[in-house]
N, CA, C and O atoms as a GROMACS GRO file, in nm:
protein
  608
    1UNK      N    1  -7.432  -0.034   5.352
    1UNK     CA    2  -7.569  -0.019   5.314
    1UNK      C    3  -7.607  -0.121   5.206
    1UNK      O    4  -7.713  -0.184   5.214
    2UNK      N    5  -7.522  -0.136   5.107
    2UNK     CA    6  -7.551  -0.232   5.001
    2UNK      C    7  -7.560  -0.373   5.058
    2UNK      O    8  -7.644  -0.452   5.015
    3UNK      N    9  -7.476  -0.404   5.155
    3UNK     CA   10  -7.476  -0.536   5.217
    3UNK      C   11  -7.611  -0.564   5.284
    3UNK      O   12  -7.663  -0.675   5.275
    4UNK      N   13  -7.666  -0.462   5.350
    4UNK     CA   14  -7.795  -0.480   5.416
    4UNK      C   15  -7.905  -0.505   5.314
    4UNK      O   16  -7.990  -0.592   5.334
    5UNK      N   17  -7.904  -0.430   5.203
    5UNK     CA   18  -8.002  -0.454   5.097
    5UNK      C   19  -7.987  -0.596   5.045
    5UNK      O   20  -8.086  -0.665   5.022
    6UNK      N   21  -7.865  -0.640   5.026
    6UNK     CA   22  -7.839  -0.774   4.975
    6UNK      C   23  -7.895  -0.879   5.070
    6UNK      O   24  -7.959  -0.976   5.027
    7UNK      N   25  -7.871  -0.860   5.202
    7UNK     CA   26  -7.923  -0.956   5.299
    7UNK      C   27  -8.075  -0.962   5.295
    7UNK      O   28  -8.133  -1.071   5.297
    8UNK      N   29  -8.140  -0.846   5.289
    8UNK     CA   30  -8.286  -0.842   5.286
    8UNK      C   31  -8.339  -0.912   5.161
    8UNK      O   32  -8.435  -0.988   5.168
    9UNK      N   33  -8.277  -0.886   5.047
    9UNK     CA   34  -8.319  -0.949   4.921
    9UNK      C   35  -8.295  -1.100   4.928
    9UNK      O   36  -8.380  -1.178   4.885
   10UNK      N   37  -8.181  -1.140   4.982
   10UNK     CA   38  -8.149  -1.282   4.992
   10UNK      C   39  -8.251  -1.354   5.082
   10UNK      O   40  -8.299  -1.462   5.047
   11UNK      N   41  -8.284  -1.294   5.195
   11UNK     CA   42  -8.383  -1.355   5.284
   11UNK      C   43  -8.518  -1.368   5.215
   11UNK      O   44  -8.581  -1.474   5.220
   12UNK      N   45  -8.562  -1.262   5.150
   12UNK     CA   46  -8.693  -1.261   5.084
   12UNK      C   47  -8.696  -1.362   4.969
   12UNK      O   48  -8.796  -1.433   4.953
   13UNK      N   49  -8.588  -1.370   4.890
   13UNK     CA   50  -8.582  -1.466   4.779
   13UNK      C   51  -8.592  -1.609   4.831
   13UNK      O   52  -8.665  -1.691   4.775
   14UNK      N   53  -8.518  -1.639   4.938
   14UNK     CA   54  -8.518  -1.775   4.992
   14UNK      C   55  -8.652  -1.813   5.052
   14UNK      O   56  -8.695  -1.928   5.039
   15UNK      N   57  -8.717  -1.719   5.118
   15UNK     CA   58  -8.845  -1.748   5.182
   15UNK      C   59  -8.954  -1.771   5.078
   15UNK      O   60  -9.031  -1.867   5.088
   16UNK      N   61  -8.961  -1.685   4.979
   16UNK     CA   62  -9.071  -1.690   4.882
   16UNK      C   63  -9.037  -1.760   4.751
   16UNK      O   64  -9.124  -1.779   4.666
   17UNK      N   65  -8.911  -1.800   4.735
   17UNK     CA   66  -8.867  -1.871   4.615
   17UNK      C   67  -8.904  -1.794   4.487
   17UNK      O   68  -8.963  -1.850   4.394
   18UNK      N   69  -8.867  -1.664   4.484
   18UNK     CA   70  -8.893  -1.581   4.367
   18UNK      C   71  -8.763  -1.516   4.321
   18UNK      O   72  -8.662  -1.521   4.391
   19UNK      N   73  -8.767  -1.454   4.204
   19UNK     CA   74  -8.646  -1.394   4.147
   19UNK      C   75  -8.607  -1.268   4.224
   19UNK      O   76  -8.685  -1.214   4.301
   20UNK      N   77  -8.484  -1.223   4.201
   20UNK     CA   78  -8.435  -1.102   4.266
   20UNK      C   79  -8.520  -0.981   4.227
   20UNK      O   80  -8.555  -0.899   4.312
   21UNK      N   81  -8.552  -0.971   4.101
   21UNK     CA   82  -8.632  -0.857   4.054
   21UNK      C   83  -8.770  -0.856   4.122
   21UNK      O   84  -8.817  -0.751   4.165
   22UNK      N   85  -8.832  -0.971   4.130
   22UNK     CA   86  -8.963  -0.980   4.196
   22UNK      C   87  -8.950  -0.951   4.345
   22UNK      O   88  -9.039  -0.891   4.405
   23UNK      N   89  -8.840  -0.993   4.404
   23UNK     CA   90  -8.816  -0.968   4.546
   23UNK      C   91  -8.801  -0.820   4.573
   23UNK      O   92  -8.858  -0.768   4.669
   24UNK      N   93  -8.725  -0.750   4.490
   24UNK     CA   94  -8.707  -0.606   4.506
   24UNK      C   95  -8.842  -0.535   4.498
   24UNK      O   96  -8.870  -0.447   4.579
   25UNK      N   97  -8.924  -0.573   4.402
   25UNK     CA   98  -9.058  -0.514   4.391
   25UNK      C   99  -9.142  -0.544   4.514
   25UNK      O  100  -9.213  -0.458   4.565
   26UNK      N  101  -9.132  -0.668   4.562
   26UNK     CA  102  -9.211  -0.710   4.678
   26UNK      C  103  -9.171  -0.631   4.803
   26UNK      O  104  -9.258  -0.583   4.877
   27UNK      N  105  -9.043  -0.619   4.826
   27UNK     CA  106  -8.996  -0.545   4.944
   27UNK      C  107  -9.040  -0.399   4.935
   27UNK      O  108  -9.087  -0.342   5.033
   28UNK      N  109  -9.024  -0.340   4.818
   28UNK     CA  110  -9.062  -0.200   4.800
   28UNK      C  111  -9.213  -0.181   4.817
   28UNK      O  112  -9.257  -0.084   4.879
   29UNK      N  113  -9.292  -0.272   4.764
   29UNK     CA  114  -9.437  -0.261   4.776
   29UNK      C  115  -9.483  -0.279   4.921
   29UNK      O  116  -9.578  -0.213   4.964
   30UNK      N  117  -9.417  -0.367   4.996
   30UNK     CA  118  -9.455  -0.392   5.136
   30UNK      C  119  -9.413  -0.278   5.228
   30UNK      O  120  -9.492  -0.232   5.311
   31UNK      N  121  -9.288  -0.232   5.212
   31UNK     CA  122  -9.232  -0.141   5.312
   31UNK      C  123  -9.172  -0.014   5.255
   31UNK      O  124  -9.119   0.068   5.331
   32UNK      N  125  -9.179   0.006   5.125
   32UNK     CA  126  -9.116   0.123   5.066
   32UNK      C  127  -8.965   0.110   5.067
   32UNK      O  128  -8.910   0.001   5.086
   33UNK      N  129  -8.898   0.221   5.046
   33UNK     CA  130  -8.752   0.222   5.041
   33UNK      C  131  -8.691   0.176   5.173
   33UNK      O  132  -8.586   0.113   5.175
   34UNK      N  133  -8.757   0.208   5.284
   34UNK     CA  134  -8.707   0.171   5.417
   34UNK      C  135  -8.700   0.019   5.434
   34UNK      O  136  -8.622  -0.030   5.516
   35UNK      N  137  -8.779  -0.055   5.360
   35UNK     CA  138  -8.781  -0.200   5.370
   35UNK      C  139  -8.647  -0.265   5.338
   35UNK      O  140  -8.618  -0.375   5.385
   36UNK      N  141  -8.566  -0.197   5.258
   36UNK     CA  142  -8.435  -0.253   5.221
   36UNK      C  143  -8.334  -0.242   5.336
   36UNK      O  144  -8.227  -0.302   5.329
   37UNK      N  145  -8.368  -0.168   5.440
   37UNK     CA  146  -8.273  -0.143   5.548
   37UNK      C  147  -8.321  -0.197   5.682
   37UNK      O  148  -8.273  -0.154   5.787
   38UNK      N  149  -8.414  -0.290   5.680
   38UNK     CA  150  -8.453  -0.354   5.804
   38UNK      C  151  -8.333  -0.430   5.856
   38UNK      O  152  -8.266  -0.501   5.780
   39UNK      N  153  -8.308  -0.417   5.980
   39UNK     CA  154  -8.192  -0.483   6.037
   39UNK      C  155  -8.068  -0.394   6.040
   39UNK      O  156  -7.963  -0.438   6.085
   40UNK      N  157  -8.079  -0.270   5.992
   40UNK     CA  158  -7.964  -0.180   5.990
   40UNK      C  159  -7.915  -0.149   6.132
   40UNK      O  160  -7.796  -0.162   6.161
   41UNK      N  161  -8.006  -0.109   6.219
   41UNK     CA  162  -7.968  -0.076   6.357
   41UNK      C  163  -7.909  -0.197   6.429
   41UNK      O  164  -7.803  -0.185   6.490
   42UNK      N  165  -7.977  -0.315   6.423
   42UNK     CA  166  -7.914  -0.430   6.489
   42UNK      C  167  -7.779  -0.468   6.427
   42UNK      O  168  -7.691  -0.519   6.496
   43UNK      N  169  -7.762  -0.443   6.297
   43UNK     CA  170  -7.633  -0.473   6.233
   43UNK      C  171  -7.524  -0.384   6.289
   43UNK      O  172  -7.414  -0.431   6.318
   44UNK      N  173  -7.553  -0.256   6.305
   44UNK     CA  174  -7.456  -0.163   6.362
   44UNK      C  175  -7.425  -0.203   6.507
   44UNK      O  176  -7.310  -0.203   6.550
   45UNK      N  177  -7.533  -0.236   6.582
   45UNK     CA  178  -7.515  -0.275   6.722
   45UNK      C  179  -7.436  -0.404   6.735
   45UNK      O  180  -7.371  -0.428   6.837
   46UNK      N  181  -7.439  -0.488   6.631
   46UNK     CA  182  -7.363  -0.613   6.633
   46UNK      C  183  -7.219  -0.589   6.585
   46UNK      O  184  -7.125  -0.642   6.645
   47UNK      N  185  -7.202  -0.511   6.480
   47UNK     CA  186  -7.069  -0.495   6.421
   47UNK      C  187  -6.973  -0.414   6.507
   47UNK      O  188  -6.853  -0.440   6.505
   48UNK      N  189  -7.023  -0.319   6.584
   48UNK     CA  190  -6.933  -0.241   6.670
   48UNK      C  191  -6.867  -0.328   6.776
   48UNK      O  192  -6.744  -0.326   6.787
   49UNK      N  193  -6.944  -0.404   6.856
   49UNK     CA  194  -6.874  -0.489   6.954
   49UNK      C  195  -6.794  -0.601   6.888
   49UNK      O  196  -6.691  -0.642   6.942
   50UNK      N  197  -6.840  -0.650   6.773
   50UNK     CA  198  -6.764  -0.754   6.704
   50UNK      C  199  -6.624  -0.703   6.670
   50UNK      O  200  -6.525  -0.771   6.696
   51UNK      N  201  -6.617  -0.585   6.612
   51UNK     CA  202  -6.487  -0.527   6.578
   51UNK      C  203  -6.400  -0.502   6.699
   51UNK      O  204  -6.280  -0.529   6.697
   52UNK      N  205  -6.461  -0.450   6.804
   52UNK     CA  206  -6.385  -0.424   6.927
   52UNK      C  207  -6.330  -0.553   6.986
   52UNK      O  208  -6.214  -0.558   7.030
   53UNK      N  209  -6.411  -0.658   6.988
   53UNK     CA  210  -6.366  -0.787   7.041
   53UNK      C  211  -6.255  -0.845   6.955
   53UNK      O  212  -6.155  -0.894   7.007
   54UNK      N  213  -6.272  -0.839   6.823
   54UNK     CA  214  -6.172  -0.894   6.732
   54UNK      C  215  -6.038  -0.824   6.749
   54UNK      O  216  -5.935  -0.890   6.766
   55UNK      N  217  -6.038  -0.692   6.743
   55UNK     CA  218  -5.911  -0.619   6.749
   55UNK      C  219  -5.844  -0.633   6.885
   55UNK      O  220  -5.722  -0.653   6.892
   56UNK      N  221  -5.922  -0.624   6.992
   56UNK     CA  222  -5.859  -0.634   7.124
   56UNK      C  223  -5.807  -0.775   7.151
   56UNK      O  224  -5.700  -0.792   7.210
   57UNK      N  225  -5.882  -0.877   7.109
   57UNK     CA  226  -5.837  -1.016   7.128
   57UNK      C  227  -5.711  -1.042   7.046
   57UNK      O  228  -5.614  -1.100   7.095
   58UNK      N  229  -5.712  -0.999   6.921
   58UNK     CA  230  -5.597  -1.020   6.833
   58UNK      C  231  -5.474  -0.948   6.887
   58UNK      O  232  -5.364  -1.005   6.891
   59UNK      N  233  -5.491  -0.824   6.927
   59UNK     CA  234  -5.379  -0.747   6.980
   59UNK      C  235  -5.323  -0.810   7.107
   59UNK      O  236  -5.201  -0.819   7.124
   60UNK      N  237  -5.409  -0.853   7.195
   60UNK     CA  238  -5.367  -0.919   7.319
   60UNK      C  239  -5.285  -1.044   7.289
   60UNK      O  240  -5.176  -1.063   7.344
   61UNK      N  241  -5.337  -1.130   7.200
   61UNK     CA  242  -5.268  -1.256   7.169
   61UNK      C  243  -5.134  -1.231   7.102
   61UNK      O  244  -5.036  -1.299   7.132
   62UNK      N  245  -5.129  -1.133   7.012
   62UNK     CA  246  -5.003  -1.102   6.943
   62UNK      C  247  -4.898  -1.050   7.040
   62UNK      O  248  -4.781  -1.088   7.032
   63UNK      N  249  -4.938  -0.963   7.131
   63UNK     CA  250  -4.842  -0.907   7.226
   63UNK      C  251  -4.796  -1.011   7.328
   63UNK      O  252  -4.679  -1.011   7.369
   64UNK      N  253  -4.886  -1.099   7.369
   64UNK     CA  254  -4.853  -1.197   7.472
   64UNK      C  255  -4.772  -1.313   7.417
   64UNK      O  256  -4.678  -1.360   7.482
   65UNK      N  257  -4.806  -1.362   7.296
   65UNK     CA  258  -4.745  -1.486   7.245
   65UNK      C  259  -4.666  -1.469   7.116
   65UNK      O  260  -4.615  -1.568   7.063
   66UNK      N  261  -4.653  -1.349   7.064
   66UNK     CA  262  -4.580  -1.330   6.939
   66UNK      C  263  -4.670  -1.351   6.818
   66UNK      O  264  -4.789  -1.380   6.831
   67UNK      N  265  -4.609  -1.336   6.700
   67UNK     CA  266  -4.690  -1.341   6.579
   67UNK      C  267  -4.616  -1.412   6.465
   67UNK      O  268  -4.619  -1.366   6.351
   68UNK      N  269  -4.551  -1.521   6.496
   68UNK     CA  270  -4.474  -1.590   6.394
   68UNK      C  271  -4.539  -1.724   6.356
   68UNK      O  272  -4.624  -1.776   6.429
   69UNK      N  273  -4.498  -1.776   6.243
   69UNK     CA  274  -4.546  -1.908   6.198
   69UNK      C  275  -4.695  -1.912   6.175
   69UNK      O  276  -4.753  -1.826   6.108
   70UNK      N  277  -4.757  -2.012   6.232
   70UNK     CA  278  -4.901  -2.034   6.213
   70UNK      C  279  -4.984  -1.960   6.318
   70UNK      O  280  -5.107  -1.968   6.316
   71UNK      N  281  -4.918  -1.890   6.409
   71UNK     CA  282  -4.989  -1.821   6.517
   71UNK      C  283  -5.098  -1.724   6.467
   71UNK      O  284  -5.204  -1.718   6.527
   72UNK      N  285  -5.074  -1.648   6.358
   72UNK     CA  286  -5.182  -1.560   6.311
   72UNK      C  287  -5.310  -1.636   6.277
   72UNK      O  288  -5.420  -1.587   6.302
   73UNK      N  289  -5.297  -1.755   6.219
   73UNK     CA  290  -5.416  -1.835   6.189
   73UNK      C  291  -5.486  -1.878   6.317
   73UNK      O  292  -5.608  -1.871   6.327
   74UNK      N  293  -5.408  -1.923   6.414
   74UNK     CA  294  -5.466  -1.967   6.542
   74UNK      C  295  -5.532  -1.849   6.613
   74UNK      O  296  -5.641  -1.864   6.667
   75UNK      N  297  -5.467  -1.733   6.614
   75UNK     CA  298  -5.526  -1.615   6.678
   75UNK      C  299  -5.655  -1.574   6.608
   75UNK      O  300  -5.755  -1.542   6.672
   76UNK      N  301  -5.652  -1.575   6.476
   76UNK     CA  302  -5.772  -1.540   6.401
   76UNK      C  303  -5.886  -1.637   6.430
   76UNK      O  304  -6.002  -1.598   6.439
   77UNK      N  305  -5.851  -1.764   6.444
   77UNK     CA  306  -5.951  -1.866   6.477
   77UNK      C  307  -6.012  -1.838   6.614
   77UNK      O  308  -6.134  -1.840   6.631
   78UNK      N  309  -5.928  -1.813   6.712
   78UNK     CA  310  -5.976  -1.783   6.847
   78UNK      C  311  -6.061  -1.656   6.847
   78UNK      O  312  -6.169  -1.652   6.906
   79UNK      N  313  -6.012  -1.554   6.779
   79UNK     CA  314  -6.084  -1.428   6.769
   79UNK      C  315  -6.221  -1.448   6.706
   79UNK      O  316  -6.321  -1.393   6.754
   80UNK      N  317  -6.227  -1.524   6.598
   80UNK     CA  318  -6.354  -1.551   6.531
   80UNK      C  319  -6.454  -1.622   6.620
   80UNK      O  320  -6.572  -1.587   6.621
   81UNK      N  321  -6.407  -1.720   6.693
   81UNK     CA  322  -6.495  -1.794   6.783
   81UNK      C  323  -6.547  -1.704   6.895
   81UNK      O  324  -6.667  -1.701   6.921
   82UNK      N  325  -6.457  -1.631   6.959
   82UNK     CA  326  -6.498  -1.544   7.069
   82UNK      C  327  -6.598  -1.438   7.023
   82UNK      O  328  -6.704  -1.422   7.083
   83UNK      N  329  -6.565  -1.366   6.917
   83UNK     CA  330  -6.652  -1.258   6.872
   83UNK      C  331  -6.787  -1.311   6.822
   83UNK      O  332  -6.889  -1.246   6.844
   84UNK      N  333  -6.788  -1.425   6.756
   84UNK     CA  334  -6.914  -1.477   6.704
   84UNK      C  335  -7.007  -1.525   6.815
   84UNK      O  336  -7.129  -1.508   6.805
   85UNK      N  337  -6.952  -1.585   6.918
   85UNK     CA  338  -7.037  -1.632   7.028
   85UNK      C  339  -7.089  -1.514   7.111
   85UNK      O  340  -7.206  -1.512   7.148
   86UNK      N  341  -7.002  -1.418   7.140
   86UNK     CA  342  -7.044  -1.303   7.221
   86UNK      C  343  -7.153  -1.222   7.149
   86UNK      O  344  -7.246  -1.173   7.213
   87UNK      N  345  -7.142  -1.207   7.018
   87UNK     CA  346  -7.237  -1.124   6.944
   87UNK      C  347  -7.349  -1.203   6.878
   87UNK      O  348  -7.430  -1.145   6.805
   88UNK      N  349  -7.356  -1.332   6.901
   88UNK     CA  350  -7.460  -1.415   6.839
   88UNK      C  351  -7.602  -1.366   6.870
   88UNK      O  352  -7.686  -1.366   6.780
   89UNK      N  353  -7.632  -1.326   6.995
   89UNK     CA  354  -7.768  -1.276   7.020
   89UNK      C  355  -7.803  -1.155   6.933
   89UNK      O  356  -7.917  -1.143   6.887
   90UNK      N  357  -7.707  -1.067   6.911
   90UNK     CA  358  -7.732  -0.950   6.826
   90UNK      C  359  -7.753  -0.991   6.680
   90UNK      O  360  -7.835  -0.932   6.610
   91UNK      N  361  -7.679  -1.092   6.635
   91UNK     CA  362  -7.696  -1.142   6.499
   91UNK      C  363  -7.833  -1.207   6.482
   91UNK      O  364  -7.898  -1.191   6.378
   92UNK      N  365  -7.878  -1.279   6.584
   92UNK     CA  366  -8.009  -1.342   6.580
   92UNK      C  367  -8.119  -1.236   6.574
   92UNK      O  368  -8.214  -1.250   6.498
   93UNK      N  369  -8.106  -1.132   6.655
   93UNK     CA  370  -8.203  -1.022   6.653
   93UNK      C  371  -8.205  -0.956   6.516
   93UNK      O  372  -8.312  -0.927   6.463
   94UNK      N  373  -8.087  -0.933   6.459
   94UNK     CA  374  -8.079  -0.870   6.326
   94UNK      C  375  -8.151  -0.954   6.221
   94UNK      O  376  -8.229  -0.902   6.142
   95UNK      N  377  -8.124  -1.082   6.221
   95UNK     CA  378  -8.184  -1.171   6.121
   95UNK      C  379  -8.336  -1.178   6.139
   95UNK      O  380  -8.410  -1.171   6.041
   96UNK      N  381  -8.381  -1.192   6.262
   96UNK     CA  382  -8.526  -1.196   6.287
   96UNK      C  383  -8.590  -1.063   6.250
   96UNK      O  384  -8.702  -1.061   6.198
   97UNK      N  385  -8.522  -0.954   6.277
   97UNK     CA  386  -8.576  -0.821   6.241
   97UNK      C  387  -8.592  -0.812   6.089
   97UNK      O  388  -8.691  -0.758   6.040
   98UNK      N  389  -8.495  -0.862   6.016
   98UNK     CA  390  -8.504  -0.859   5.871
   98UNK      C  391  -8.617  -0.946   5.820
   98UNK      O  392  -8.674  -0.920   5.713
   99UNK      N  393  -8.650  -1.049   5.895
   99UNK     CA  394  -8.759  -1.138   5.855
   99UNK      C  395  -8.893  -1.089   5.911
   99UNK      O  396  -8.993  -1.161   5.908
  100UNK      N  397  -8.894  -0.964   5.961
  100UNK     CA  398  -9.014  -0.898   6.010
  100UNK      C  399  -9.076  -0.967   6.129
  100UNK      O  400  -9.199  -0.975   6.138
  101UNK      N  401  -8.996  -1.018   6.219
  101UNK     CA  402  -9.044  -1.080   6.342
  101UNK      C  403  -9.044  -0.974   6.452
  101UNK      O  404  -8.964  -0.982   6.546
  102UNK      N  405  -9.130  -0.876   6.442
  102UNK     CA  406  -9.140  -0.768   6.540
  102UNK      C  407  -9.133  -0.634   6.470
  102UNK      O  408  -9.076  -0.621   6.362
  103UNK      N  409  -9.192  -0.533   6.535
  103UNK     CA  410  -9.199  -0.399   6.476
  103UNK      C  411  -9.068  -0.322   6.494
  103UNK      O  412  -9.036  -0.233   6.414
  104UNK      N  413  -8.994  -0.356   6.598
  104UNK     CA  414  -8.868  -0.289   6.626
  104UNK      C  415  -8.776  -0.386   6.701
  104UNK      O  416  -8.811  -0.503   6.719
  105UNK      N  417  -8.661  -0.338   6.744
  105UNK     CA  418  -8.563  -0.426   6.809
  105UNK      C  419  -8.619  -0.485   6.938
  105UNK      O  420  -8.600  -0.603   6.966
  106UNK      N  421  -8.687  -0.404   7.017
  106UNK     CA  422  -8.741  -0.452   7.144
  106UNK      C  423  -8.847  -0.559   7.120
  106UNK      O  424  -8.848  -0.662   7.187
  107UNK      N  425  -8.936  -0.536   7.023
  107UNK     CA  426  -9.037  -0.638   6.989
  107UNK      C  427  -8.972  -0.766   6.938
  107UNK      O  428  -9.018  -0.875   6.971
  108UNK      N  429  -8.868  -0.752   6.859
  108UNK     CA  430  -8.797  -0.868   6.807
  108UNK      C  431  -8.732  -0.946   6.921
  108UNK      O  432  -8.737  -1.069   6.924
  109UNK      N  433  -8.670  -0.875   7.014
  109UNK     CA  434  -8.611  -0.938   7.132
  109UNK      C  435  -8.717  -1.016   7.209
  109UNK      O  436  -8.695  -1.132   7.246
  110UNK      N  437  -8.831  -0.954   7.233
  110UNK     CA  438  -8.940  -1.021   7.305
  110UNK      C  439  -8.992  -1.142   7.229
  110UNK      O  440  -9.024  -1.245   7.289
  111UNK      N  441  -9.000  -1.129   7.097
  111UNK     CA  442  -9.047  -1.240   7.013
  111UNK      C  443  -8.956  -1.362   7.028
  111UNK      O  444  -9.003  -1.473   7.049
  112UNK      N  445  -8.826  -1.340   7.018
  112UNK     CA  446  -8.729  -1.450   7.030
  112UNK      C  447  -8.737  -1.512   7.169
  112UNK      O  448  -8.740  -1.634   7.184
  113UNK      N  449  -8.739  -1.426   7.270
  113UNK     CA  450  -8.744  -1.475   7.409
  113UNK      C  451  -8.871  -1.556   7.434
  113UNK      O  452  -8.866  -1.660   7.499
  114UNK      N  453  -8.983  -1.510   7.383
  114UNK     CA  454  -9.111  -1.579   7.403
  114UNK      C  455  -9.117  -1.711   7.326
  114UNK      O  456  -9.162  -1.812   7.379
  115UNK      N  457  -9.072  -1.709   7.201
  115UNK     CA  458  -9.081  -1.828   7.116
  115UNK      C  459  -8.975  -1.934   7.146
  115UNK      O  460  -9.004  -2.053   7.141
  116UNK      N  461  -8.853  -1.892   7.179
  116UNK     CA  462  -8.742  -1.986   7.191
  116UNK      C  463  -8.672  -1.984   7.327
  116UNK      O  464  -8.592  -2.073   7.356
  117UNK      N  465  -8.702  -1.886   7.410
  117UNK     CA  466  -8.631  -1.873   7.537
  117UNK      C  467  -8.491  -1.819   7.514
  117UNK      O  468  -8.457  -1.776   7.404
  118UNK      N  469  -8.410  -1.820   7.620
  118UNK     CA  470  -8.272  -1.768   7.610
  118UNK      C  471  -8.188  -1.843   7.508
  118UNK      O  472  -8.100  -1.784   7.445
  119UNK      N  473  -8.214  -1.971   7.492
  119UNK     CA  474  -8.138  -2.050   7.394
  119UNK      C  475  -8.161  -1.999   7.252
  119UNK      O  476  -8.075  -2.013   7.165
  120UNK      N  477  -8.276  -1.940   7.229
  120UNK     CA  478  -8.309  -1.888   7.097
  120UNK      C  479  -8.214  -1.782   7.046
  120UNK      O  480  -8.197  -1.765   6.926
  121UNK      N  481  -8.152  -1.710   7.138
  121UNK     CA  482  -8.057  -1.606   7.098
  121UNK      C  483  -7.925  -1.664   7.048
  121UNK      O  484  -7.844  -1.593   6.988
  122UNK      N  485  -7.903  -1.793   7.073
  122UNK     CA  486  -7.778  -1.856   7.032
  122UNK      C  487  -7.798  -1.962   6.924
  122UNK      O  488  -7.711  -2.045   6.900
  123UNK      N  489  -7.915  -1.959   6.858
  123UNK     CA  490  -7.938  -2.052   6.748
  123UNK      C  491  -7.840  -2.019   6.635
  123UNK      O  492  -7.827  -1.904   6.595
  124UNK      N  493  -7.774  -2.118   6.586
  124UNK     CA  494  -7.676  -2.098   6.479
  124UNK      C  495  -7.539  -2.056   6.528
  124UNK      O  496  -7.451  -2.030   6.446
  125UNK      N  497  -7.518  -2.050   6.658
  125UNK     CA  498  -7.388  -2.004   6.712
  125UNK      C  499  -7.273  -2.094   6.669
  125UNK      O  500  -7.164  -2.045   6.638
  126UNK      N  501  -7.296  -2.223   6.666
  126UNK     CA  502  -7.189  -2.316   6.627
  126UNK      C  503  -7.149  -2.295   6.481
  126UNK      O  504  -7.030  -2.288   6.450
  127UNK      N  505  -7.247  -2.284   6.393
  127UNK     CA  506  -7.215  -2.261   6.251
  127UNK      C  507  -7.151  -2.125   6.229
  127UNK      O  508  -7.057  -2.112   6.151
  128UNK      N  509  -7.202  -2.024   6.298
  128UNK     CA  510  -7.144  -1.890   6.285
  128UNK      C  511  -7.000  -1.890   6.336
  128UNK      O  512  -6.914  -1.828   6.276
  129UNK      N  513  -6.975  -1.959   6.447
  129UNK     CA  514  -6.839  -1.966   6.501
  129UNK      C  515  -6.744  -2.036   6.403
  129UNK      O  516  -6.631  -1.991   6.383
  130UNK      N  517  -6.791  -2.144   6.343
  130UNK     CA  518  -6.710  -2.217   6.247
  130UNK      C  519  -6.675  -2.129   6.127
  130UNK      O  520  -6.560  -2.125   6.083
  131UNK      N  521  -6.774  -2.060   6.075
  131UNK     CA  522  -6.752  -1.972   5.960
  131UNK      C  523  -6.655  -1.859   5.996
  131UNK      O  524  -6.564  -1.829   5.920
  132UNK      N  525  -6.676  -1.798   6.113
  132UNK     CA  526  -6.589  -1.687   6.155
  132UNK      C  527  -6.447  -1.732   6.184
  132UNK      O  528  -6.352  -1.664   6.148
  133UNK      N  529  -6.432  -1.847   6.248
  133UNK     CA  530  -6.296  -1.890   6.281
  133UNK      C  531  -6.217  -1.922   6.155
  133UNK      O  532  -6.098  -1.892   6.148
  134UNK      N  533  -6.281  -1.982   6.056
  134UNK     CA  534  -6.210  -2.010   5.931
  134UNK      C  535  -6.175  -1.882   5.856
  134UNK      O  536  -6.063  -1.866   5.808
  135UNK      N  537  -6.272  -1.791   5.845
  135UNK     CA  538  -6.246  -1.670   5.767
  135UNK      C  539  -6.146  -1.579   5.838
  135UNK      O  540  -6.055  -1.527   5.773
  136UNK      N  541  -6.161  -1.557   5.968
  136UNK     CA  542  -6.067  -1.471   6.038
  136UNK      C  543  -5.929  -1.533   6.047
  136UNK      O  544  -5.828  -1.464   6.032
  137UNK      N  545  -5.925  -1.663   6.072
  137UNK     CA  546  -5.796  -1.731   6.078
  137UNK      C  547  -5.722  -1.722   5.946
  137UNK      O  548  -5.602  -1.692   5.944
  138UNK      N  549  -5.791  -1.748   5.838
  138UNK     CA  550  -5.731  -1.740   5.705
  138UNK      C  551  -5.688  -1.598   5.672
  138UNK      O  552  -5.579  -1.576   5.619
  139UNK      N  553  -5.774  -1.502   5.704
  139UNK     CA  554  -5.743  -1.361   5.679
  139UNK      C  555  -5.615  -1.319   5.751
  139UNK      O  556  -5.525  -1.260   5.690
  140UNK      N  557  -5.607  -1.348   5.879
  140UNK     CA  558  -5.488  -1.309   5.956
  140UNK      C  559  -5.362  -1.378   5.905
  140UNK      O  560  -5.257  -1.315   5.896
  141UNK      N  561  -5.374  -1.505   5.873
  141UNK     CA  562  -5.258  -1.578   5.822
  141UNK      C  563  -5.210  -1.519   5.688
  141UNK      O  564  -5.091  -1.500   5.667
  142UNK      N  565  -5.306  -1.490   5.599
  142UNK     CA  566  -5.270  -1.431   5.469
  142UNK      C  567  -5.207  -1.294   5.487
  142UNK      O  568  -5.108  -1.262   5.421
  143UNK      N  569  -5.265  -1.211   5.573
  143UNK     CA  570  -5.208  -1.078   5.597
  143UNK      C  571  -5.063  -1.088   5.645
  143UNK      O  572  -4.976  -1.015   5.598
  144UNK      N  573  -5.039  -1.178   5.737
  144UNK     CA  574  -4.904  -1.194   5.791
  144UNK      C  575  -4.807  -1.245   5.684
  144UNK      O  576  -4.695  -1.195   5.673
  145UNK      N  577  -4.849  -1.342   5.606
  145UNK     CA  578  -4.759  -1.403   5.507
  145UNK      C  579  -4.749  -1.324   5.378
  145UNK      O  580  -4.660  -1.351   5.298
  146UNK      N  581  -4.837  -1.229   5.357
  146UNK     CA  582  -4.827  -1.143   5.238
  146UNK      C  583  -4.778  -1.004   5.277
  146UNK      O  584  -4.780  -0.911   5.197
  147UNK      N  585  -4.732  -0.991   5.402
  147UNK     CA  586  -4.680  -0.864   5.454
  147UNK      C  587  -4.781  -0.750   5.441
  147UNK      O  588  -4.746  -0.639   5.401
  148UNK      N  589  -4.907  -0.779   5.475
  148UNK     CA  590  -5.013  -0.678   5.466
  148UNK      C  591  -5.050  -0.618   5.600
  148UNK      O  592  -5.146  -0.542   5.609
  149UNK      N  593  -4.976  -0.651   5.706
  149UNK     CA  594  -5.012  -0.601   5.838
  149UNK      C  595  -4.982  -0.452   5.848
  149UNK      O  596  -4.893  -0.400   5.781
  150UNK      N  597  -5.058  -0.384   5.932
  150UNK     CA  598  -5.041  -0.241   5.954
  150UNK      C  599  -4.928  -0.218   6.051
  150UNK      O  600  -4.903  -0.299   6.140
  151UNK      N  601  -4.858  -0.106   6.032
  151UNK     CA  602  -4.750  -0.069   6.125
  151UNK      C  603  -4.811  -0.022   6.256
  151UNK      O  604  -4.919   0.037   6.258
  152UNK      N  605  -4.741  -0.050   6.365
  152UNK     CA  606  -4.788  -0.005   6.499
  152UNK      C  607  -4.758   0.140   6.519
  152UNK      O  608  -4.790   0.196   6.624
   0.00000   0.00000   0.00000
């Protein structure tokens, strides 16, 4: 929940170039308390498949090819790329919803499709994939080398 509020405040601050305090007042004045949670539903809809894709891909790769040396980093990289590309349309909808591009998820979907076409759902996919592959790859490698992995 705090993360969603942070995202909404960050978006509003960047768009209007105002302080965090002024942004919080602006969001509350425009939309009330609910304004801090725009994008909550699309975030949940994005995070559930993201987690499922990450865990199943990672588990598959570990069982098929082992988990020694630099393999955890490579698996994390692959997992990050796959999950970020598959869920990119949901991330785009979430971000547009937070920026008030539509009254609800369906309106936001229609807005993106009308303004940008199908390609619009994958705007930023390359950058998102790069960020995810580095963070997931590093995370998996650190977990393996710091003995932080969970027992089966």
